[in-house]
Residue, then its C-alpha position, 0 to 999 in steps of 0.5 A: x535275773x535283771x534289775x535296775x535303780x536310778x543309777x545302776x542297772x544289774x544283770x546276772x546269769x549262771x549256767x552249769x557249763x557243758x561238762x558239770x552235772x551240778x552248778x556250784x556257783x551262786x549269784x546275788x544282785x540288790x541294786x536297791x542297796x548297790x550290792x553284787x555278789x558272786x561265789x563259786x563253791x568247792x567240795x564233793x557232791x553238793x557241798x560246794x553248791x551249799x557253800x556258794x549258796x550260804x555265802x550269797x544268801x547270808x552275806x546278801x542279807x547282812x550287807x543289804x540291810x547295812x547298805x539300805x540303812x542309810x549309814x553310808x550315805x550320812x558317813x560323808x568322806x568316811x563312807x569307804x571306812x564304813x563299808x570296809x568295816x561292814x565287809x570285813x565284819x559280815x564276810x567273817x560271820x558268814x565264813x563262821x557259818x559255812x565253816x561251822x556247817x562243814x564241821x557239823x555235817x559229814x556230807x559237807x566236810x571240806x566245802x568252801x567257796x570263792x567270793x566277790x562282793x561289790x558295794x556301790x555308794x556315793x560314786x564309789x565301789x568297794x570290792x572284797x574278794x577271796x579265791x580266783x572269781x574275778x571282778x573286771x571293769x570296762x571303761x572308755x572301751x578299756x578292760x581292767x582286771x580289779x582283782x588279783x587271783x588268790x591261787x597257786x597259779x598267780x603266785x607262779x606268775x608273779x614269781x615269773x615262773x610262768x607267763x599269763x599265756x602259759x597259765x591259760x593251759x596249766x593243769x593247776x588252775x583251780x588250786x586257790x590260796x584263800x577261800x571262804x568256809x575252809x579256815x577259822x580266820x580268813x584274809x579278805x582283800x578289799x579294794x576301793x575305786x571311784x565309779x564313773x558314768x558309763x562304767x560297766x563292771x563284770x563279776x565272774x566265776x573262772x568258768x568264764x575267764x578260763x574259757x575266754x581271754x580278756x579280749x574276747x570278754x572286752x569284745x562281747x561287753x562292747x556290743x552297743x546293740x545288746x541289752x545288759x542281760x544279752x551281754x551276759x548271756x552272750x559271754x555264757x554262750x561263748x564259754x560254752x562254745x569254747x568248751x564249757x568245762x566249768x560252771x559259768x556265772x556273770x554279773x554285770x553292773x552298769x553305771x548310768x552313762x548320762x550322768x555328767x563326769x566330775x566330783x559332783x555327779x553323785x550329789x546331783x543324783x542325791x539331790x534329784x532323788x529328793x524330789 
């Protein structure tokens, strides 16, 4: 799946991996709205697949409508606050929908999903996340993780009980401390960042970063001869070659590298699009 607009190119791929029969990951890209979403479902039978599918579909519809309505572009310096409010409101509404279904239908009892939702606007990015799916940024050859996992493992790392390297081989990798659709009230973590020309953003489920370390991910993203879609597929292939023990999903978002850097680059883009 691949799409492009004037300043963003997006590509998404999801794969069941080599061990799981079902794919409980779900992805959504909407470059016209500057929107990218990834979810990794949890639950027995097909419940995880239902939870992640509902999350990306319902949230994609709500946020897509909001982002295309034009309010963010007219909000000026208050744009980040508008987007934060929309993310908080819409994710809470989707959480209610997923939880309500799990309570009504016994086959969906206990289902839930991780979530990473990115809104790109006015040269900025707002990202909301729950659980251990991640957002990375590649800028000038340096890979940075922009989200911190909501997981028991991350709590142990922060407390100094285990190291990052030891965490790669821990048995409790998939115990998340926050998820969508599990509790009536959720604590959404939202971050805001400036976007620079040439940035490359990676949303991924843990099926990728459990199989590949950050250096391997960075090297795959740096391949200059590959298209965005080819780099995404390369990451999936590498994760499968390393064992593919879980579903693997990758969303890539690339910012037009030909735009000049500096505070005025976004306005220059907007002025150019008027004609």
